[in-house]
C-alpha positions in Angstrom: 0.0 0.0 0.0 1.4 3.4 -1.0 2.3 5.9 1.7 0.9 9.4 1.6 4.2 10.9 0.4 4.4 8.3 -2.4 1.0 9.3 -3.5 2.0 13.0 -3.3 5.2 12.3 -5.3 3.2 10.6 -8.0 0.8 13.6 -8.2 3.8 16.0 -8.4 5.3 14.0 -11.3 2.0 14.2 -13.2 1.6 18.0 -13.0 2.2 19.6 -16.4 3.5 23.2 -15.8 6.2 25.3 -17.5 9.6 24.6 -16.0 10.0 28.4 -15.5 6.9 28.5 -13.3 8.1 25.4 -11.3 11.5 26.9 -10.8 10.2 30.3 -9.8 7.9 28.9 -7.1 10.5 26.4 -5.8 13.2 29.1 -5.5 10.8 31.6 -3.8 9.6 29.0 -1.3 13.2 27.9 -0.6 14.1 31.5 0.2 11.3 31.8 2.6 12.2 28.7 4.4 15.9 29.6 4.5 15.1 32.9 6.0 13.1 31.2 8.8 10.0 33.1 8.2 7.6 30.2 8.9 9.3 28.1 11.6 6.1 26.8 13.2 5.8 25.8 16.8 8.8 23.9 18.1 8.8 20.5 19.9 8.1 21.0 23.6 6.3 24.3 23.0 2.7 24.9 24.2 0.2 25.4 21.4 -1.9 28.5 21.7 -5.6 27.9 22.4 -8.1 29.1 19.8 -11.8 29.0 18.9 -12.7 28.9 15.2 -15.9 28.2 13.3 -16.3 24.8 11.8 -17.6 23.9 8.4 -21.2 23.8 9.7 -20.8 27.1 11.7 -20.3 25.6 15.2 -17.4 27.0 17.1 -14.6 24.5 18.0 -12.2 25.3 20.8 -8.8 23.6 20.9 -8.8 23.3 24.7 -12.1 21.4 24.6 -10.7 18.9 22.1 -7.5 18.5 24.2 -9.7 17.7 27.2 -10.7 14.6 25.3 -7.1 13.5 24.5 -4.2 14.2 22.0 -4.9 16.3 19.0 -3.4 16.1 15.5 -3.6 19.6 14.1 -3.2 20.0 10.3 -2.8 23.3 8.6 -3.6 23.0 4.9 -3.5 25.6 2.1 -7.1 25.2 0.7 -9.4 23.0 -1.3 -7.8 24.2 -4.5 -4.6 22.5 -3.5 -4.5 18.8 -4.8 -1.8 17.9 -2.4 -4.0 19.1 0.5 -7.0 17.1 -0.8 -4.9 13.9 -0.9 -3.5 14.6 2.6 -6.9 15.2 4.2 -8.3 12.1 2.5 -5.4 10.0 3.8 -6.1 11.2 7.3 -9.8 10.4 6.9 -8.8 6.8 5.8 -6.8 6.5 9.1 -9.5 8.1 11.3 -10.7 4.8 12.9 -7.1 4.2 14.1 -6.8 7.7 15.5 -10.1 7.3 17.3 -9.1 4.0 18.7 -5.9 5.6 20.0 -8.0 8.3 21.7 -7.0 11.2 19.4 -8.9 13.9 17.6 -8.1 15.3 14.1 -8.5 19.0 13.4 -7.7 20.6 10.0 -7.4 24.4 9.5 -7.2 26.7 6.5 -7.8 30.3 5.7 -10.8 29.4 3.5 -14.3 30.7 4.4 -16.7 28.3 6.3 -18.6 27.7 3.0 -15.5 26.5 1.3 -14.5 24.4 4.3 -17.9 22.8 4.2 -17.5 22.0 0.5 -14.1 20.4 1.3 -15.6 18.4 4.2 -18.5 17.1 2.1 -16.4 16.4 -1.0 -14.1 14.1 0.9 -16.6 12.9 3.5 -14.3 14.1 6.3 -15.6 13.1 9.7 -13.3 15.3 11.7 -13.2 19.1 12.4 -12.5 21.3 9.3 -12.1 24.9 10.6 -11.9 28.3 9.0 -9.2 30.8 10.1 -10.3 33.5 7.7 -8.5 36.2 9.7 -5.4 34.0 9.8 -4.8 34.9 13.5 -4.3 31.2 14.5 -1.9 30.7 11.6 0.0 33.7 12.8 0.1 32.5 16.4 1.4 29.1 15.2 4.1 30.9 13.1 3.0 29.1 9.8 1.6 32.1 7.9 3.5 33.7 5.0 2.7 36.2 2.3 3.1 35.1 -1.3 6.0 37.0 -3.0 4.8 39.2 -5.8 7.3 37.6 -8.2 5.5 34.2 -8.2 2.0 35.5 -8.6 2.1 35.4 -12.4 3.1 31.8 -12.2 0.1 30.7 -10.1 -2.6 28.5 -11.6 -5.8 30.3 -12.4 -7.8 28.3 -9.9 -5.2 29.2 -7.2 -5.3 32.9 -8.0 -9.1 33.0 -8.1 -9.3 31.2 -4.7 -6.8 33.6 -3.1 -8.5 36.6 -4.6 -11.9 35.5 -3.2 -10.5 35.0 0.3 -8.2 38.1 0.3 -9.5 40.7 -2.2 -6.9 43.3 -1.0 -4.3 41.5 -3.1 -2.0 40.6 -0.2 -2.3 36.9 -0.6 -1.1 34.8 2.3 -1.2 31.1 3.1 -0.2 28.7 5.8 2.8 26.6 5.2 1.6 23.0 5.2 2.1 21.9 8.8 1.1 19.2 11.2 1.5 19.3 14.9 0.7 16.4 17.3 -0.3 17.8 20.7 -0.6 15.9 23.9 -3.5 16.6 26.2 -1.7 19.5 27.8 -1.3 21.1 24.4 2.5 20.5 24.2 3.9 19.8 20.7 5.2 16.2 20.7 5.7 15.8 16.9 5.8 18.2 14.0 6.2 18.5 10.3 6.6 22.0 8.9 8.1 22.7 5.4 7.6 25.0 2.5 7.9 22.0 0.3 4.1 21.6 -0.1 4.5 18.3 -1.9 5.4 16.5 1.3 3.3 16.1 4.5 3.4 14.2 7.8 2.5 10.5 7.2 -0.7 9.5 9.1 1.3 6.5 10.4 3.9 8.9 11.9 1.2 11.0 13.5 -0.5 7.9 14.9 2.8 6.6 16.3 3.3 9.9 18.1 -0.2 9.7 19.5 0.4 6.2 20.8 3.7 7.3 22.4 1.8 10.1 24.1 -0.8 7.8 25.4 1.8 5.2 26.6 3.5 8.0 28.5 0.2 9.1 30.1 0.7 12.7 28.8 
């Protein structure tokens, strides 16, 4: 059975885009990462609490989810991102194992609640899909970055349209794809944060971290 990152690699290999566009985006994202602009929370750091609207409008508070056990917190770019779609679907497939381990899954993007609902329904996601339209949570978790102007001409039309809808002021920003595994006290016990949006934390690795948390009684 293919791993998530093998599936993502196959998707990346199938994408037909001008080499100039690929290189421009890769170079710009490498510069952002090298500058340390989106480091994300570090291991051992306490995750800030938050309350965000879910896809159906109900507010979800992190501390309430943590009261039930460990939380796997996934920041994704949006429903327009095929890699994000594959990632969230892979976590849905592993959801029974996460539930058995006593963990909750929470996914966050900057998309509006209506778009989050469409994402949840499309992939039949049975876990929290939250909207951080003001990007305050992304900022607090140090995963928010602004797209450099030089790569905007290289964006796919669907990407540009989605970002323009969310952020009509033209200052388009996104979360770097990031996953944090939090123990019940909200402490980061595992993390995956990278500007290489074609790679994500494997559900198996997140599940292993959850089981280690539970075995340690954290």
